[in-house]
A tleap script that builds the chain and sets N, CA, C and O, in Angstrom:
source leaprc.protein.ff14SB
mol = sequence {
  NLEU THR GLY LEU VAL CYS GLY LYS ASP ALA
  ILE ALA LEU SER GLY VAL THR SER PRO MET
  PHE TYR ALA ALA LYS ARG PHE ASN PRO LYS
  GLU PHE PRO GLN GLU ILE TYR HIE GLU THR
  GLU GLY TYR ILE TRP TYR ARG LYS GLN ASP
  ILE VAL ASP PHE PHE ALA LYS HIE PRO ALA
  ARG ARG TYR GLY SER LYS TYR ASN CGLY
}
set mol.1.N position { -4.471 10.124 16.076 }
set mol.1.CA position { -4.075 9.290 14.899 }
set mol.1.C position { -4.230 7.856 15.145 }
set mol.1.O position { -3.483 7.137 14.482 }
set mol.2.N position { -5.078 7.258 15.996 }
set mol.2.CA position { -5.138 5.871 16.257 }
set mol.2.C position { -5.783 5.298 15.091 }
set mol.2.O position { -6.734 5.765 14.465 }
set mol.3.N position { -5.060 4.087 14.853 }
set mol.3.CA position { -5.780 3.344 13.767 }
set mol.3.C position { -5.186 3.823 12.367 }
set mol.3.O position { -5.642 3.341 11.330 }
set mol.4.N position { -4.237 4.708 12.343 }
set mol.4.CA position { -3.674 5.103 11.264 }
set mol.4.C position { -2.108 4.767 11.006 }
set mol.4.O position { -1.368 4.697 11.987 }
set mol.5.N position { -1.658 4.586 9.870 }
set mol.5.CA position { -0.232 4.425 9.587 }
set mol.5.C position { 0.227 5.360 8.474 }
set mol.5.O position { -0.549 5.935 7.710 }
set mol.6.N position { 1.530 5.461 8.448 }
set mol.6.CA position { 2.125 6.377 7.443 }
set mol.6.C position { 3.388 5.662 6.755 }
set mol.6.O position { 3.950 4.764 7.383 }
set mol.7.N position { 3.804 5.995 5.614 }
set mol.7.CA position { 4.972 5.656 5.077 }
set mol.7.C position { 5.387 4.172 5.188 }
set mol.7.O position { 4.707 3.284 4.673 }
set mol.8.N position { 6.494 3.935 5.856 }
set mol.8.CA position { 7.213 2.782 5.857 }
set mol.8.C position { 6.398 1.682 6.569 }
set mol.8.O position { 6.527 0.490 6.291 }
set mol.9.N position { 5.454 2.212 7.614 }
set mol.9.CA position { 4.630 1.332 8.496 }
set mol.9.C position { 3.590 0.805 7.545 }
set mol.9.O position { 3.309 -0.393 7.584 }
set mol.10.N position { 2.921 1.722 6.581 }
set mol.10.CA position { 1.927 1.248 5.661 }
set mol.10.C position { 2.527 0.156 4.802 }
set mol.10.O position { 1.881 -0.882 4.658 }
set mol.11.N position { 3.718 0.299 4.213 }
set mol.11.CA position { 4.256 -0.568 3.388 }
set mol.11.C position { 4.524 -1.891 4.185 }
set mol.11.O position { 4.255 -2.956 3.629 }
set mol.12.N position { 5.037 -1.887 5.455 }
set mol.12.CA position { 5.162 -3.112 6.134 }
set mol.12.C position { 3.973 -3.678 6.393 }
set mol.12.O position { 3.921 -4.906 6.327 }
set mol.13.N position { 2.940 -3.033 6.690 }
set mol.13.CA position { 1.646 -3.764 6.927 }
set mol.13.C position { 1.163 -4.368 5.792 }
set mol.13.O position { 0.604 -5.454 5.938 }
set mol.14.N position { 1.275 -3.818 4.508 }
set mol.14.CA position { 0.814 -4.340 3.381 }
set mol.14.C position { 1.328 -5.657 2.964 }
set mol.14.O position { 0.617 -6.438 2.331 }
set mol.15.N position { 2.715 -5.965 3.346 }
set mol.15.CA position { 3.268 -7.249 2.952 }
set mol.15.C position { 4.081 -7.176 1.791 }
set mol.15.O position { 4.675 -8.180 1.399 }
set mol.16.N position { 4.170 -6.046 1.180 }
set mol.16.CA position { 4.789 -6.031 -0.178 }
set mol.16.C position { 5.946 -5.198 -0.167 }
set mol.16.O position { 6.144 -4.496 0.824 }
set mol.17.N position { 6.736 -5.177 -1.126 }
set mol.17.CA position { 7.856 -4.295 -1.185 }
set mol.17.C position { 7.597 -2.730 -1.683 }
set mol.17.O position { 6.734 -2.493 -2.528 }
set mol.18.N position { 8.324 -1.795 -1.156 }
set mol.18.CA position { 8.062 -0.418 -1.456 }
set mol.18.C position { 7.685 -0.150 -2.916 }
set mol.18.O position { 6.675 0.526 -3.111 }
set mol.19.N position { 8.435 -0.639 -4.041 }
set mol.19.CA position { 8.058 -0.348 -5.309 }
set mol.19.C position { 6.702 -1.003 -5.685 }
set mol.19.O position { 5.945 -0.457 -6.486 }
set mol.20.N position { 6.397 -2.255 -5.055 }
set mol.20.CA position { 5.004 -2.780 -5.500 }
set mol.20.C position { 3.907 -1.805 -4.718 }
set mol.20.O position { 2.839 -1.505 -5.251 }
set mol.21.N position { 4.232 -1.414 -3.595 }
set mol.21.CA position { 3.064 -0.514 -2.851 }
set mol.21.C position { 2.924 0.855 -3.599 }
set mol.21.O position { 1.843 1.444 -3.626 }
set mol.22.N position { 3.950 1.302 -4.152 }
set mol.22.CA position { 3.701 2.489 -4.970 }
set mol.22.C position { 3.139 2.338 -6.338 }
set mol.22.O position { 2.389 3.141 -6.894 }
set mol.23.N position { 3.621 1.137 -6.851 }
set mol.23.CA position { 3.023 0.749 -8.344 }
set mol.23.C position { 1.445 0.589 -7.998 }
set mol.23.O position { 0.664 1.178 -8.746 }
set mol.24.N position { 0.926 -0.158 -6.926 }
set mol.24.CA position { -0.340 -0.382 -6.595 }
set mol.24.C position { -1.027 0.891 -6.503 }
set mol.24.O position { -2.152 1.028 -6.985 }
set mol.25.N position { -0.388 1.875 -5.886 }
set mol.25.CA position { -1.128 3.231 -5.564 }
set mol.25.C position { -1.220 3.970 -6.953 }
set mol.25.O position { -2.189 4.700 -7.162 }
set mol.26.N position { -0.252 3.807 -7.901 }
set mol.26.CA position { -0.244 4.515 -9.100 }
set mol.26.C position { -1.125 3.911 -10.070 }
set mol.26.O position { -1.831 4.632 -10.774 }
set mol.27.N position { -1.153 2.547 -10.181 }
set mol.27.CA position { -2.015 1.733 -11.121 }
set mol.27.C position { -3.360 1.477 -10.765 }
set mol.27.O position { -4.178 1.129 -11.617 }
set mol.28.N position { -3.678 1.636 -9.468 }
set mol.28.CA position { -4.915 1.561 -9.072 }
set mol.28.C position { -5.601 2.718 -8.134 }
set mol.28.O position { -6.007 2.533 -6.986 }
set mol.29.N position { -5.640 3.777 -8.763 }
set mol.29.CA position { -5.876 5.112 -8.019 }
set mol.29.C position { -7.358 5.002 -7.440 }
set mol.29.O position { -7.566 5.413 -6.299 }
set mol.30.N position { -8.228 4.543 -8.080 }
set mol.30.CA position { -9.636 4.496 -7.536 }
set mol.30.C position { -9.884 3.624 -6.517 }
set mol.30.O position { -10.696 3.922 -5.641 }
set mol.31.N position { -9.175 2.371 -6.510 }
set mol.31.CA position { -9.289 1.423 -5.423 }
set mol.31.C position { -8.364 1.574 -4.180 }
set mol.31.O position { -8.654 1.180 -3.050 }
set mol.32.N position { -7.301 2.148 -4.514 }
set mol.32.CA position { -6.252 2.274 -3.460 }
set mol.32.C position { -6.774 2.997 -2.341 }
set mol.32.O position { -7.448 3.988 -2.621 }
set mol.33.N position { -6.592 2.691 -1.018 }
set mol.33.CA position { -6.943 3.501 -0.016 }
set mol.33.C position { -6.625 5.032 0.088 }
set mol.33.O position { -5.490 5.485 -0.059 }
set mol.34.N position { -7.625 5.710 0.330 }
set mol.34.CA position { -7.516 7.209 0.328 }
set mol.34.C position { -6.467 7.787 1.407 }
set mol.34.O position { -6.275 7.162 2.449 }
set mol.35.N position { -5.926 8.755 1.188 }
set mol.35.CA position { -5.142 9.449 2.131 }
set mol.35.C position { -6.158 10.120 3.232 }
set mol.35.O position { -7.171 10.750 2.928 }
set mol.36.N position { -5.763 9.902 4.388 }
set mol.36.CA position { -6.635 10.337 5.609 }
set mol.36.C position { -6.172 11.847 5.971 }
set mol.36.O position { -6.944 12.786 6.165 }
set mol.37.N position { -4.728 11.895 6.025 }
set mol.37.CA position { -4.132 13.159 6.389 }
set mol.37.C position { -2.657 13.359 5.651 }
set mol.37.O position { -1.840 12.439 5.633 }
set mol.38.N position { -2.432 14.472 5.129 }
set mol.38.CA position { -1.277 14.696 4.318 }
set mol.38.C position { -0.416 15.815 5.181 }
set mol.38.O position { -0.829 16.975 5.195 }
set mol.39.N position { 0.546 15.527 5.757 }
set mol.39.CA position { 1.280 16.472 6.517 }
set mol.39.C position { 2.302 17.330 5.417 }
set mol.39.O position { 2.599 16.939 4.288 }
set mol.40.N position { 2.735 18.561 6.047 }
set mol.40.CA position { 3.481 19.387 5.230 }
set mol.40.C position { 5.012 18.888 5.007 }
set mol.40.O position { 5.717 19.349 4.110 }
set mol.41.N position { 5.474 17.831 5.982 }
set mol.41.CA position { 6.697 17.241 5.731 }
set mol.41.C position { 6.688 16.066 4.860 }
set mol.41.O position { 7.667 15.329 4.738 }
set mol.42.N position { 5.553 15.896 4.243 }
set mol.42.CA position { 5.390 14.826 3.318 }
set mol.42.C position { 4.888 13.456 3.878 }
set mol.42.O position { 4.851 12.474 3.137 }
set mol.43.N position { 4.522 13.393 5.120 }
set mol.43.CA position { 3.910 12.115 5.721 }
set mol.43.C position { 2.518 12.085 5.190 }
set mol.43.O position { 1.781 13.067 5.277 }
set mol.44.N position { 2.141 10.912 4.617 }
set mol.44.CA position { 0.822 10.591 4.219 }
set mol.44.C position { 0.227 9.324 5.120 }
set mol.44.O position { 0.800 8.248 5.290 }
set mol.45.N position { -0.912 9.673 5.591 }
set mol.45.CA position { -1.545 8.752 6.564 }
set mol.45.C position { -2.714 8.024 5.980 }
set mol.45.O position { -3.497 8.618 5.239 }
set mol.46.N position { -2.881 6.609 6.318 }
set mol.46.CA position { -3.721 5.808 5.683 }
set mol.46.C position { -4.448 5.090 6.995 }
set mol.46.O position { -3.912 5.007 8.100 }
set mol.47.N position { -5.686 4.618 6.684 }
set mol.47.CA position { -6.242 3.788 7.865 }
set mol.47.C position { -5.655 2.405 7.583 }
set mol.47.O position { -5.603 1.880 6.471 }
set mol.48.N position { -5.199 1.859 8.790 }
set mol.48.CA position { -4.602 0.564 8.840 }
set mol.48.C position { -5.499 -0.569 8.035 }
set mol.48.O position { -5.061 -1.310 7.155 }
set mol.49.N position { -6.757 -0.537 8.501 }
set mol.49.CA position { -7.777 -1.518 7.895 }
set mol.49.C position { -7.875 -1.406 6.383 }
set mol.49.O position { -8.012 -2.406 5.678 }
set mol.50.N position { -7.803 -0.172 5.898 }
set mol.50.CA position { -7.937 -0.007 4.543 }
set mol.50.C position { -6.736 -0.598 3.704 }
set mol.50.O position { -6.867 -1.198 2.637 }
set mol.51.N position { -5.583 -0.346 4.331 }
set mol.51.CA position { -4.440 -1.023 3.707 }
set mol.51.C position { -4.347 -2.525 3.670 }
set mol.51.O position { -3.874 -3.166 2.731 }
set mol.52.N position { -4.842 -3.025 4.780 }
set mol.52.CA position { -5.040 -4.484 4.901 }
set mol.52.C position { -5.846 -5.061 4.088 }
set mol.52.O position { -5.532 -6.084 3.479 }
set mol.53.N position { -7.106 -4.415 3.963 }
set mol.53.CA position { -8.150 -4.861 2.969 }
set mol.53.C position { -7.783 -4.937 1.625 }
set mol.53.O position { -8.044 -5.926 0.939 }
set mol.54.N position { -7.101 -3.801 1.140 }
set mol.54.CA position { -6.628 -3.578 -0.185 }
set mol.54.C position { -5.790 -4.700 -0.686 }
set mol.54.O position { -6.050 -5.315 -1.720 }
set mol.55.N position { -4.733 -4.952 0.119 }
set mol.55.CA position { -3.687 -5.905 -0.232 }
set mol.55.C position { -4.286 -7.406 0.093 }
set mol.55.O position { -3.680 -8.396 -0.317 }
set mol.56.N position { -5.443 -7.520 0.812 }
set mol.56.CA position { -5.832 -8.952 0.863 }
set mol.56.C position { -6.701 -9.256 -0.534 }
set mol.56.O position { -6.666 -10.328 -1.138 }
set mol.57.N position { -7.422 -8.184 -0.886 }
set mol.57.CA position { -8.222 -8.237 -2.224 }
set mol.57.C position { -7.257 -8.428 -3.358 }
set mol.57.O position { -7.414 -9.295 -4.217 }
set mol.58.N position { -6.087 -7.447 -3.323 }
set mol.58.CA position { -5.271 -7.472 -4.654 }
set mol.58.C position { -3.863 -7.931 -4.118 }
set mol.58.O position { -3.012 -7.081 -3.858 }
set mol.59.N position { -3.634 -9.190 -3.964 }
set mol.59.CA position { -2.390 -9.661 -3.557 }
set mol.59.C position { -1.214 -9.575 -4.536 }
set mol.59.O position { -1.473 -9.599 -5.739 }
set mol.60.N position { 0.061 -9.476 -4.121 }
set mol.60.CA position { 1.048 -9.299 -5.029 }
set mol.60.C position { 1.262 -10.392 -5.965 }
set mol.60.O position { 1.104 -11.553 -5.589 }
set mol.61.N position { 1.639 -10.085 -7.260 }
set mol.61.CA position { 1.818 -11.149 -8.310 }
set mol.61.C position { 3.173 -11.087 -8.485 }
set mol.61.O position { 3.740 -9.997 -8.413 }
set mol.62.N position { 3.894 -12.293 -8.747 }
set mol.62.CA position { 5.326 -12.449 -9.212 }
set mol.62.C position { 5.377 -12.732 -10.600 }
set mol.62.O position { 4.781 -13.660 -11.145 }
set mol.63.N position { 6.188 -11.809 -11.212 }
set mol.63.CA position { 6.435 -12.234 -12.737 }
set mol.63.C position { 7.885 -12.487 -12.923 }
set mol.63.O position { 8.781 -12.300 -12.099 }
set mol.64.N position { 7.975 -12.939 -14.132 }
set mol.64.CA position { 9.478 -13.437 -14.408 }
set mol.64.C position { 9.728 -14.858 -14.628 }
set mol.64.O position { 8.994 -15.653 -14.041 }
set mol.65.N position { 10.609 -15.274 -15.348 }
set mol.65.CA position { 11.115 -16.529 -15.589 }
set mol.65.C position { 11.091 -17.471 -14.306 }
set mol.65.O position { 10.678 -18.630 -14.294 }
set mol.66.N position { 11.600 -16.770 -13.247 }
set mol.66.CA position { 11.925 -17.509 -12.197 }
set mol.66.C position { 10.514 -18.156 -11.547 }
set mol.66.O position { 10.491 -19.227 -10.941 }
set mol.67.N position { 9.425 -17.362 -11.773 }
set mol.67.CA position { 8.164 -17.770 -11.152 }
set mol.67.C position { 7.190 -18.489 -12.147 }
set mol.67.O position { 6.166 -19.028 -11.727 }
set mol.68.N position { 7.530 -18.488 -13.474 }
set mol.68.CA position { 6.684 -18.929 -14.474 }
set mol.68.C position { 7.132 -20.285 -14.981 }
set mol.68.O position { 6.438 -20.879 -15.806 }
set mol.69.N position { 8.343 -20.838 -14.488 }
set mol.69.CA position { 8.583 -22.101 -14.768 }
set mol.69.C position { 9.627 -22.088 -15.956 }
set mol.69.O position { 10.037 -23.148 -16.428 }
savepdb mol mol.pdb
quit
């Protein structure tokens, strides 16, 4: 499983919060990195480079009055 990450490691690698990670997965299903391996215990594995590339291409946006001035 070299070069693969799962769960919290994938979220940490992406540089976004957990809710943002899962929102990206939900709202960008065609572009989000594909699952490489899905274990019966619920662990989902992704390629490290796919996660890095996706979040470099789609950086997190910040919304709200705090960020909009």
